[in-house]
MARLOVEX-851791 format. One record per residue (C-alpha): residue in three letters; x, y, z; residue number from 1. Coordinates in steps of 0.2 Angstrom, whole numbers, padded with zeros to 4 digits. Example, Ala and Ser with C-alpha at 12.3 -4.5 7.8 and 13.67 -1.06 7.14 Angstrom:
<nodes>
{'ALA'; {0062; -0022; 0039}; 1},
{'SER'; {0068; -0005; 0036}; 2},
</nodes>
This chain:
<nodes>
{'MET'; {-0466; 0453; -0137}; 1},
{'LYS'; {-0447; 0456; -0137}; 2},
{'TYR'; {-0448; 0453; -0118}; 3},
{'LEU'; {-0457; 0436; -0120}; 4},
{'ARG'; {-0444; 0431; -0133}; 5},
{'PHE'; {-0430; 0435; -0121}; 6},
{'LEU'; {-0438; 0426; -0107}; 7},
{'SER'; {-0441; 0411; -0118}; 8},
{'LEU'; {-0423; 0411; -0124}; 9},
{'PHE'; {-0417; 0413; -0106}; 10},
{'SER'; {-0428; 0399; -0099}; 11},
{'GLY'; {-0422; 0388; -0113}; 12},
{'LEU'; {-0404; 0391; -0109}; 13},
{'LEU'; {-0407; 0388; -0091}; 14},
{'CYS'; {-0415; 0371; -0095}; 15},
{'ILE'; {-0400; 0366; -0106}; 16},
{'CYS'; {-0388; 0371; -0092}; 17},
{'SER'; {-0398; 0362; -0079}; 18},
{'ALA'; {-0399; 0346; -0089}; 19},
{'ALA'; {-0380; 0347; -0093}; 20},
{'SER'; {-0376; 0350; -0075}; 21},
{'SER'; {-0388; 0336; -0070}; 22},
{'GLN'; {-0380; 0324; -0082}; 23},
{'ASP'; {-0363; 0328; -0075}; 24},
{'VAL'; {-0368; 0325; -0057}; 25},
{'ASN'; {-0376; 0309; -0061}; 26},
{'GLU'; {-0361; 0302; -0070}; 27},
{'TRP'; {-0351; 0292; -0057}; 28},
{'SER'; {-0333; 0288; -0059}; 29},
{'LEU'; {-0326; 0272; -0052}; 30},
{'GLU'; {-0318; 0282; -0038}; 31},
{'GLN'; {-0335; 0290; -0033}; 32},
{'CYS'; {-0343; 0273; -0033}; 33},
{'ILE'; {-0330; 0266; -0021}; 34},
{'ARG'; {-0331; 0281; -0010}; 35},
{'TYR'; {-0350; 0281; -0009}; 36},
{'ALA'; {-0349; 0262; -0004}; 37},
{'TRP'; {-0336; 0266; 0009}; 38},
{'ASP'; {-0348; 0279; 0017}; 39},
{'ASN'; {-0365; 0270; 0015}; 40},
{'ASN'; {-0362; 0251; 0015}; 41},
{'ILE'; {-0371; 0244; 0030}; 42},
{'ALA'; {-0357; 0231; 0033}; 43},
{'VAL'; {-0344; 0245; 0034}; 44},
{'ARG'; {-0355; 0255; 0045}; 45},
{'GLN'; {-0357; 0240; 0057}; 46},
{'GLN'; {-0338; 0238; 0058}; 47},
{'ASN'; {-0336; 0256; 0062}; 48},
{'LEU'; {-0348; 0254; 0077}; 49},
{'ASN'; {-0338; 0238; 0082}; 50},
{'SER'; {-0322; 0249; 0081}; 51},
{'GLU'; {-0330; 0262; 0092}; 52},
{'GLN'; {-0334; 0249; 0105}; 53},
{'THR'; {-0316; 0243; 0105}; 54},
{'LYS'; {-0310; 0261; 0107}; 55},
{'ASN'; {-0322; 0263; 0122}; 56},
{'LEU'; {-0314; 0248; 0130}; 57},
{'LEU'; {-0297; 0255; 0127}; 58},
{'PHE'; {-0302; 0271; 0135}; 59},
{'GLN'; {-0309; 0262; 0150}; 60},
{'SER'; {-0293; 0252; 0152}; 61},
{'LYS'; {-0283; 0268; 0153}; 62},
{'MET'; {-0295; 0275; 0166}; 63},
{'ALA'; {-0293; 0259; 0177}; 64},
{'LEU'; {-0276; 0266; 0182}; 65},
{'LEU'; {-0284; 0280; 0192}; 66},
{'PRO'; {-0290; 0278; 0209}; 67},
{'THR'; {-0308; 0274; 0213}; 68},
{'VAL'; {-0317; 0286; 0224}; 69},
{'GLY'; {-0334; 0284; 0232}; 70},
{'ALA'; {-0345; 0293; 0244}; 71},
{'ASN'; {-0356; 0284; 0257}; 72},
{'THR'; {-0369; 0289; 0269}; 73},
{'SER'; {-0380; 0280; 0282}; 74},
{'TYR'; {-0395; 0285; 0292}; 75},
{'ASN'; {-0401; 0273; 0306}; 76},
{'MET'; {-0416; 0274; 0317}; 77},
{'SER'; {-0419; 0263; 0333}; 78},
{'TRP'; {-0432; 0262; 0346}; 79},
{'GLY'; {-0435; 0252; 0362}; 80},
{'ARG'; {-0424; 0251; 0376}; 81},
{'SER'; {-0408; 0260; 0374}; 82},
{'VAL'; {-0393; 0266; 0385}; 83},
{'ASP'; {-0390; 0284; 0390}; 84},
{'LEU'; {-0372; 0286; 0386}; 85},
{'GLN'; {-0370; 0301; 0398}; 86},
{'GLU'; {-0379; 0294; 0413}; 87},
{'LEU'; {-0375; 0276; 0409}; 88},
{'GLN'; {-0393; 0270; 0413}; 89},
{'VAL'; {-0406; 0261; 0403}; 90},
{'ILE'; {-0419; 0271; 0396}; 91},
{'GLU'; {-0434; 0262; 0389}; 92},
{'ASN'; {-0444; 0265; 0374}; 93},
{'LYS'; {-0434; 0280; 0367}; 94},
{'LEU'; {-0433; 0283; 0348}; 95},
{'SER'; {-0415; 0287; 0343}; 96},
{'SER'; {-0406; 0290; 0326}; 97},
{'SER'; {-0389; 0292; 0319}; 98},
{'PHE'; {-0381; 0299; 0303}; 99},
{'GLY'; {-0364; 0294; 0296}; 100},
{'PRO'; {-0356; 0301; 0280}; 101},
{'SER'; {-0340; 0295; 0273}; 102},
{'ILE'; {-0329; 0296; 0258}; 103},
{'SER'; {-0316; 0283; 0253}; 104},
{'ALA'; {-0304; 0280; 0239}; 105},
{'SER'; {-0293; 0265; 0234}; 106},
{'LEU'; {-0279; 0263; 0222}; 107},
{'ASP'; {-0270; 0247; 0215}; 108},
{'LEU'; {-0251; 0251; 0217}; 109},
{'PHE'; {-0246; 0234; 0209}; 110},
{'ALA'; {-0255; 0220; 0202}; 111},
{'GLY'; {-0243; 0211; 0191}; 112},
{'LEU'; {-0244; 0224; 0178}; 113},
{'GLN'; {-0261; 0217; 0173}; 114},
{'LYS'; {-0269; 0234; 0170}; 115},
{'VAL'; {-0254; 0240; 0159}; 116},
{'ASN'; {-0255; 0225; 0149}; 117},
{'ALA'; {-0274; 0226; 0147}; 118},
{'ILE'; {-0271; 0244; 0140}; 119},
{'LYS'; {-0258; 0237; 0127}; 120},
{'ARG'; {-0270; 0223; 0123}; 121},
{'ASN'; {-0285; 0234; 0120}; 122},
{'GLN'; {-0274; 0246; 0109}; 123},
{'ALA'; {-0269; 0231; 0098}; 124},
{'ASP'; {-0288; 0226; 0097}; 125},
{'TYR'; {-0292; 0244; 0092}; 126},
{'GLU'; {-0279; 0244; 0079}; 127},
{'ALA'; {-0285; 0227; 0073}; 128},
{'SER'; {-0303; 0234; 0071}; 129},
{'GLN'; {-0297; 0248; 0061}; 130},
{'GLN'; {-0288; 0236; 0049}; 131},
{'GLU'; {-0304; 0226; 0048}; 132},
{'ILE'; {-0313; 0241; 0042}; 133},
{'ALA'; {-0299; 0244; 0029}; 134},
{'GLN'; {-0300; 0226; 0024}; 135},
{'MET'; {-0319; 0227; 0021}; 136},
{'ARG'; {-0316; 0242; 0011}; 137},
{'HIS'; {-0303; 0234; 0000}; 138},
{'GLN'; {-0315; 0219; -0003}; 139},
{'ILE'; {-0329; 0231; -0008}; 140},
{'SER'; {-0318; 0241; -0019}; 141},
{'LEU'; {-0313; 0225; -0029}; 142},
{'GLU'; {-0331; 0220; -0031}; 143},
{'ILE'; {-0336; 0237; -0037}; 144},
{'ALA'; {-0322; 0238; -0049}; 145},
{'ARG'; {-0327; 0221; -0056}; 146},
{'ALA'; {-0345; 0227; -0058}; 147},
{'TYR'; {-0340; 0244; -0065}; 148},
{'LEU'; {-0329; 0236; -0078}; 149},
{'GLN'; {-0343; 0223; -0082}; 150},
{'THR'; {-0355; 0238; -0085}; 151},
{'LEU'; {-0342; 0246; -0096}; 152},
{'LEU'; {-0340; 0230; -0106}; 153},
{'SER'; {-0359; 0228; -0108}; 154},
{'GLN'; {-0360; 0246; -0114}; 155},
{'GLU'; {-0346; 0243; -0127}; 156},
{'ALA'; {-0354; 0227; -0132}; 157},
{'LEU'; {-0370; 0236; -0135}; 158},
{'THR'; {-0362; 0249; -0146}; 159},
{'ALA'; {-0353; 0235; -0156}; 160},
{'ALA'; {-0369; 0226; -0158}; 161},
{'GLU'; {-0378; 0242; -0164}; 162},
{'LYS'; {-0364; 0245; -0176}; 163},
{'SER'; {-0365; 0228; -0183}; 164},
{'ARG'; {-0384; 0229; -0185}; 165},
{'GLU'; {-0382; 0245; -0194}; 166},
{'SER'; {-0369; 0237; -0206}; 167},
{'VAL'; {-0381; 0223; -0210}; 168},
{'GLU'; {-0396; 0235; -0212}; 169},
{'GLN'; {-0386; 0244; -0225}; 170},
{'GLN'; {-0382; 0228; -0234}; 171},
{'ARG'; {-0400; 0223; -0233}; 172},
{'ASP'; {-0405; 0240; -0241}; 173},
{'ARG'; {-0392; 0238; -0255}; 174},
{'MET'; {-0397; 0220; -0258}; 175},
{'ALA'; {-0415; 0225; -0260}; 176},
{'LYS'; {-0410; 0237; -0274}; 177},
{'LEU'; {-0400; 0224; -0282}; 178},
{'VAL'; {-0414; 0211; -0281}; 179},
{'ALA'; {-0426; 0225; -0288}; 180},
{'ALA'; {-0414; 0228; -0302}; 181},
{'GLY'; {-0413; 0209; -0306}; 182},
{'SER'; {-0394; 0207; -0303}; 183},
{'GLN'; {-0396; 0197; -0287}; 184},
{'PRO'; {-0408; 0182; -0283}; 185},
{'HIS'; {-0422; 0185; -0270}; 186},
{'SER'; {-0415; 0171; -0259}; 187},
{'ASN'; {-0400; 0182; -0255}; 188},
{'LEU'; {-0411; 0196; -0249}; 189},
{'LEU'; {-0421; 0184; -0238}; 190},
{'GLU'; {-0404; 0178; -0230}; 191},
{'VAL'; {-0398; 0195; -0227}; 192},
{'THR'; {-0415; 0200; -0219}; 193},
{'ALA'; {-0414; 0184; -0208}; 194},
{'GLN'; {-0396; 0190; -0203}; 195},
{'LEU'; {-0404; 0207; -0199}; 196},
{'ALA'; {-0416; 0199; -0187}; 197},
{'ALA'; {-0402; 0190; -0179}; 198},
{'GLU'; {-0393; 0206; -0176}; 199},
{'ASP'; {-0409; 0213; -0168}; 200},
{'VAL'; {-0409; 0199; -0156}; 201},
{'GLN'; {-0391; 0202; -0152}; 202},
{'CYS'; {-0395; 0221; -0149}; 203},
{'VAL'; {-0409; 0216; -0137}; 204},
{'THR'; {-0397; 0204; -0128}; 205},
{'ALA'; {-0384; 0217; -0127}; 206},
{'ARG'; {-0396; 0230; -0120}; 207},
{'ASN'; {-0402; 0217; -0107}; 208},
{'ASN'; {-0384; 0214; -0102}; 209},
{'VAL'; {-0382; 0233; -0099}; 210},
{'ASP'; {-0398; 0234; -0088}; 211},
{'LEU'; {-0392; 0219; -0078}; 212},
{'SER'; {-0375; 0226; -0076}; 213},
{'TYR'; {-0382; 0242; -0069}; 214},
{'LEU'; {-0393; 0233; -0058}; 215},
{'ALA'; {-0379; 0223; -0050}; 216},
{'LEU'; {-0369; 0239; -0048}; 217},
{'ARG'; {-0384; 0248; -0040}; 218},
{'GLN'; {-0386; 0233; -0028}; 219},
{'LEU'; {-0368; 0234; -0023}; 220},
{'LEU'; {-0369; 0253; -0019}; 221},
{'ASP'; {-0387; 0251; -0011}; 222},
{'ILE'; {-0394; 0264; -0022}; 223},
{'THR'; {-0413; 0265; -0023}; 224},
{'PRO'; {-0420; 0260; -0040}; 225},
{'ASP'; {-0429; 0277; -0043}; 226},
{'ALA'; {-0413; 0286; -0041}; 227},
{'GLN'; {-0404; 0292; -0057}; 228},
{'PHE'; {-0387; 0283; -0059}; 229},
{'THR'; {-0375; 0283; -0074}; 230},
{'ILE'; {-0357; 0278; -0074}; 231},
{'ALA'; {-0344; 0288; -0083}; 232},
{'THR'; {-0336; 0280; -0098}; 233},
{'PRO'; {-0317; 0284; -0097}; 234},
{'GLU'; {-0305; 0279; -0112}; 235},
{'ILE'; {-0297; 0263; -0107}; 236},
{'LYS'; {-0281; 0260; -0116}; 237},
{'VAL'; {-0273; 0243; -0115}; 238},
{'GLU'; {-0255; 0244; -0114}; 239},
{'VAL'; {-0241; 0231; -0113}; 240},
{'ILE'; {-0240; 0222; -0097}; 241},
{'ARG'; {-0235; 0235; -0084}; 242},
{'TYR'; {-0229; 0224; -0070}; 243},
{'VAL'; {-0211; 0217; -0070}; 244},
{'GLU'; {-0210; 0212; -0052}; 245},
{'SER'; {-0209; 0194; -0047}; 246},
{'VAL'; {-0222; 0185; -0036}; 247},
{'LYS'; {-0210; 0187; -0021}; 248},
{'SER'; {-0207; 0206; -0024}; 249},
{'LEU'; {-0226; 0208; -0025}; 250},
{'TYR'; {-0229; 0199; -0010}; 251},
{'GLU'; {-0216; 0209; 0000}; 252},
{'MET'; {-0226; 0225; -0006}; 253},
{'ALA'; {-0243; 0217; -0001}; 254},
{'LYS'; {-0237; 0211; 0017}; 255},
{'GLY'; {-0244; 0227; 0024}; 256},
{'MET'; {-0262; 0224; 0017}; 257},
{'PRO'; {-0276; 0225; 0030}; 258},
{'GLN'; {-0279; 0206; 0031}; 259},
{'ILE'; {-0261; 0203; 0036}; 260},
{'ARG'; {-0261; 0218; 0048}; 261},
{'VAL'; {-0277; 0212; 0057}; 262},
{'ALA'; {-0269; 0195; 0061}; 263},
{'GLU'; {-0253; 0204; 0067}; 264},
{'TYR'; {-0262; 0215; 0079}; 265},
{'LYS'; {-0272; 0200; 0085}; 266},
{'LEU'; {-0256; 0191; 0088}; 267},
{'LYS'; {-0250; 0205; 0098}; 268},
{'SER'; {-0266; 0205; 0108}; 269},
{'ALA'; {-0264; 0187; 0112}; 270},
{'ASP'; {-0246; 0190; 0118}; 271},
{'TYR'; {-0253; 0203; 0130}; 272},
{'ASN'; {-0267; 0191; 0136}; 273},
{'VAL'; {-0253; 0179; 0141}; 274},
{'ALA'; {-0244; 0193; 0151}; 275},
{'ILE'; {-0261; 0197; 0159}; 276},
{'ALA'; {-0264; 0179; 0164}; 277},
{'ARG'; {-0246; 0177; 0171}; 278},
{'GLY'; {-0249; 0193; 0181}; 279},
{'ARG'; {-0261; 0184; 0192}; 280},
{'TYR'; {-0246; 0175; 0199}; 281},
{'PHE'; {-0239; 0191; 0208}; 282},
{'PRO'; {-0245; 0199; 0224}; 283},
{'THR'; {-0257; 0213; 0224}; 284},
{'LEU'; {-0253; 0229; 0233}; 285},
{'ALA'; {-0267; 0242; 0236}; 286},
{'LEU'; {-0268; 0258; 0245}; 287},
{'SER'; {-0285; 0264; 0253}; 288},
{'ALA'; {-0290; 0280; 0262}; 289},
{'SER'; {-0306; 0285; 0270}; 290},
{'TYR'; {-0313; 0300; 0279}; 291},
{'GLY'; {-0329; 0299; 0289}; 292},
{'SER'; {-0339; 0305; 0304}; 293},
{'TYR'; {-0356; 0302; 0312}; 294},
{'PHE'; {-0370; 0311; 0322}; 295},
{'THR'; {-0382; 0303; 0335}; 296},
{'ASP'; {-0396; 0312; 0344}; 297},
{'THR'; {-0393; 0302; 0360}; 298},
{'ARG'; {-0380; 0315; 0363}; 299},
{'THR'; {-0390; 0330; 0367}; 300},
{'ASP'; {-0376; 0342; 0373}; 301},
{'ASP'; {-0368; 0343; 0355}; 302},
{'GLY'; {-0376; 0349; 0340}; 303},
{'PHE'; {-0376; 0341; 0322}; 304},
{'TRP'; {-0361; 0350; 0315}; 305},
{'GLU'; {-0351; 0349; 0332}; 306},
{'GLN'; {-0353; 0331; 0332}; 307},
{'LEU'; {-0348; 0329; 0314}; 308},
{'HIS'; {-0333; 0339; 0318}; 309},
{'TYR'; {-0327; 0330; 0334}; 310},
{'ASN'; {-0332; 0313; 0327}; 311},
{'ARG'; {-0322; 0313; 0311}; 312},
{'SER'; {-0311; 0298; 0308}; 313},
{'PRO'; {-0298; 0298; 0294}; 314},
{'SER'; {-0289; 0282; 0289}; 315},
{'LEU'; {-0275; 0277; 0278}; 316},
{'GLY'; {-0270; 0259; 0274}; 317},
{'PHE'; {-0261; 0247; 0263}; 318},
{'SER'; {-0267; 0229; 0259}; 319},
{'LEU'; {-0256; 0215; 0252}; 320},
{'ARG'; {-0264; 0200; 0244}; 321},
{'ILE'; {-0253; 0185; 0240}; 322},
{'PRO'; {-0260; 0171; 0229}; 323},
{'LEU'; {-0255; 0155; 0237}; 324},
{'PHE'; {-0268; 0143; 0229}; 325},
{'GLN'; {-0282; 0147; 0217}; 326},
{'ASN'; {-0289; 0130; 0213}; 327},
{'TRP'; {-0277; 0129; 0198}; 328},
{'SER'; {-0286; 0143; 0189}; 329},
{'ILE'; {-0271; 0154; 0186}; 330},
{'VAL'; {-0261; 0139; 0178}; 331},
{'THR'; {-0276; 0135; 0167}; 332},
{'ASP'; {-0279; 0153; 0162}; 333},
{'VAL'; {-0260; 0154; 0157}; 334},
{'LYS'; {-0261; 0138; 0147}; 335},
{'ASN'; {-0277; 0144; 0138}; 336},
{'ALA'; {-0269; 0161; 0134}; 337},
{'LYS'; {-0254; 0152; 0127}; 338},
{'LEU'; {-0265; 0141; 0116}; 339},
{'ASN'; {-0275; 0156; 0110}; 340},
{'ARG'; {-0258; 0164; 0106}; 341},
{'ARG'; {-0253; 0149; 0096}; 342},
{'ILE'; {-0270; 0150; 0087}; 343},
{'ALA'; {-0267; 0168; 0082}; 344},
{'GLU'; {-0250; 0164; 0076}; 345},
{'LEU'; {-0256; 0150; 0065}; 346},
{'GLU'; {-0270; 0162; 0058}; 347},
{'LEU'; {-0256; 0175; 0054}; 348},
{'GLU'; {-0247; 0161; 0045}; 349},
{'SER'; {-0262; 0155; 0036}; 350},
{'ARG'; {-0266; 0173; 0030}; 351},
{'GLN'; {-0249; 0175; 0024}; 352},
{'ASN'; {-0249; 0159; 0014}; 353},
{'ALA'; {-0266; 0164; 0007}; 354},
{'LEU'; {-0260; 0181; 0001}; 355},
{'TYR'; {-0245; 0173; -0007}; 356},
{'LYS'; {-0256; 0161; -0017}; 357},
{'GLU'; {-0268; 0175; -0022}; 358},
{'ILE'; {-0253; 0185; -0029}; 359},
{'GLN'; {-0247; 0169; -0038}; 360},
{'GLN'; {-0265; 0167; -0045}; 361},
{'ALA'; {-0267; 0185; -0049}; 362},
{'THR'; {-0250; 0186; -0059}; 363},
{'ALA'; {-0254; 0170; -0068}; 364},
{'ASP'; {-0272; 0177; -0073}; 365},
{'ALA'; {-0265; 0194; -0078}; 366},
{'THR'; {-0252; 0185; -0090}; 367},
{'ALA'; {-0266; 0173; -0097}; 368},
{'ALA'; {-0278; 0188; -0099}; 369},
{'TYR'; {-0265; 0198; -0108}; 370},
{'ASN'; {-0260; 0184; -0120}; 371},
{'LYS'; {-0279; 0180; -0123}; 372},
{'TYR'; {-0282; 0199; -0127}; 373},
{'LYS'; {-0267; 0200; -0139}; 374},
{'ALA'; {-0273; 0184; -0148}; 375},
{'SER'; {-0291; 0190; -0149}; 376},
{'GLU'; {-0285; 0206; -0156}; 377},
{'ASP'; {-0275; 0198; -0169}; 378},
{'ASN'; {-0290; 0187; -0173}; 379},
{'VAL'; {-0301; 0202; -0175}; 380},
{'SER'; {-0289; 0210; -0187}; 381},
{'THR'; {-0290; 0193; -0197}; 382},
{'MET'; {-0308; 0192; -0196}; 383},
{'GLN'; {-0311; 0210; -0202}; 384},
{'GLU'; {-0300; 0207; -0217}; 385},
{'SER'; {-0309; 0191; -0221}; 386},
{'PHE'; {-0326; 0199; -0219}; 387},
{'ARG'; {-0321; 0214; -0230}; 388},
{'TYR'; {-0315; 0202; -0243}; 389},
{'THR'; {-0331; 0191; -0242}; 390},
{'GLU'; {-0342; 0207; -0242}; 391},
{'GLN'; {-0334; 0213; -0258}; 392},
{'LYS'; {-0337; 0196; -0266}; 393},
{'PHE'; {-0355; 0196; -0260}; 394},
{'ASP'; {-0358; 0213; -0268}; 395},
{'VAL'; {-0353; 0206; -0285}; 396},
{'GLY'; {-0362; 0190; -0283}; 397},
{'SER'; {-0346; 0179; -0281}; 398},
{'VAL'; {-0352; 0171; -0264}; 399},
{'THR'; {-0368; 0167; -0257}; 400},
{'ALA'; {-0378; 0175; -0243}; 401},
{'THR'; {-0374; 0161; -0232}; 402},
{'ASP'; {-0355; 0164; -0234}; 403},
{'TYR'; {-0358; 0182; -0230}; 404},
{'THR'; {-0368; 0178; -0214}; 405},
{'VAL'; {-0355; 0166; -0208}; 406},
{'ALA'; {-0341; 0179; -0211}; 407},
{'LYS'; {-0352; 0192; -0202}; 408},
{'ASN'; {-0356; 0180; -0187}; 409},
{'ASN'; {-0337; 0176; -0186}; 410},
{'LEU'; {-0332; 0194; -0185}; 411},
{'PHE'; {-0345; 0198; -0172}; 412},
{'LYS'; {-0340; 0183; -0161}; 413},
{'ALA'; {-0321; 0188; -0163}; 414},
{'GLN'; {-0326; 0206; -0158}; 415},
{'SER'; {-0336; 0200; -0143}; 416},
{'GLU'; {-0321; 0189; -0137}; 417},
{'MET'; {-0309; 0203; -0139}; 418},
{'LEU'; {-0320; 0215; -0128}; 419},
{'GLN'; {-0322; 0202; -0115}; 420},
{'SER'; {-0303; 0198; -0114}; 421},
{'LYS'; {-0299; 0217; -0114}; 422},
{'TYR'; {-0309; 0220; -0099}; 423},
{'GLN'; {-0303; 0204; -0090}; 424},
{'TYR'; {-0285; 0210; -0093}; 425},
{'VAL'; {-0289; 0227; -0087}; 426},
{'PHE'; {-0297; 0220; -0071}; 427},
{'GLN'; {-0282; 0208; -0068}; 428},
{'VAL'; {-0270; 0223; -0070}; 429},
{'LYS'; {-0280; 0233; -0057}; 430},
{'ILE'; {-0278; 0218; -0045}; 431},
{'ILE'; {-0259; 0218; -0048}; 432},
{'ASP'; {-0260; 0237; -0044}; 433},
{'PHE'; {-0271; 0234; -0029}; 434},
{'TYR'; {-0257; 0222; -0022}; 435},
{'LYS'; {-0244; 0236; -0025}; 436},
{'GLY'; {-0255; 0248; -0014}; 437},
{'LEU'; {-0260; 0259; -0028}; 438},
{'PRO'; {-0278; 0266; -0028}; 439},
{'LEU'; {-0291; 0258; -0040}; 440},
{'THR'; {-0294; 0270; -0054}; 441},
{'LEU'; {-0297; 0270; -0073}; 442},
{'ASN'; {-0288; 0286; -0077}; 443},
</nodes>
């Protein structure tokens, strides 16, 4: 019996520990959500594959500096009238065969530095692909941060709605006792009961908003619907505006962001494309070498290996190719390469201007969000005092239930606006931190 009690107690403790551990594991912080999206987002994974392709092109351009080596062999059969090379006489209807192996190699010694510039171009393209991955991760991080904060806002709004409903429910119970005692009219009880029904609707709406916020976050993370998922609820403290930098100083800190680096690397790539196109103007000097031999069965005195030994023929040569006229193709390629370079230059300038405008807008939005939060915070304090005064007067019958309902609704509206402005300000501050190069975190 004691053993069964001990086993039951031990099993209960295991269940409690397991539940607690499961709860801890399923609570995702903002950093965990962002990291999960980086590792599992399909668009990021596709961009990783594109970067791998670019890396392969870079490797191949480096290998292009090495010589090309190839082995060749041929086997020929002939029949009909043939010449006896030893007797110098025609032999009719004789089947003869020959075999000739060879190996050759070639190496470009100079080609207008086209291969060297191709390596530099592919290196720039690979760096640009890496920055495109970082840019995509940044965009996903901001989207997840917005959805994460929206979920926290929905949860806090639900808590506020439930507390508001609890307060009205207590007032309803108190009013019912006063009506039963005959100190309050029955109409006041009806109005408070109607207010309680409205509070129920607000709670249902708040719960639906929580569910929808979780759904939006799940979709961003590509989490299956049946998987357990709960976000952590950190304590968010709204402080005085933490940034004092001007737009210009923030822009200087943000000039190294991925979207700018992508354009810079693509401009470098365009520069090297111009150099590659110009390289076609120069002569091409190449080195070639070969080693071969052959065997024929028309020579009956020497065997197979003896013929391969005596018939060997090594060779070494240089070739020089000078482009005199190429149907104007080189000139056209150089012009197009210069135009592409100008396009890349304008793209860099466009992204720089866009980033500057984004920072301007972000700082303005952060200032506006902070001012709105401070005003809504003061409004809540005023509404709380007004509602407390109205509630006291309502308890003693100095005001009607309608006045109480209006004061209660005004307070709830003020609290909702303060919550929204609070999380909007937090998000805007995170954007400012993002432009500073700081990680997105709520700790």
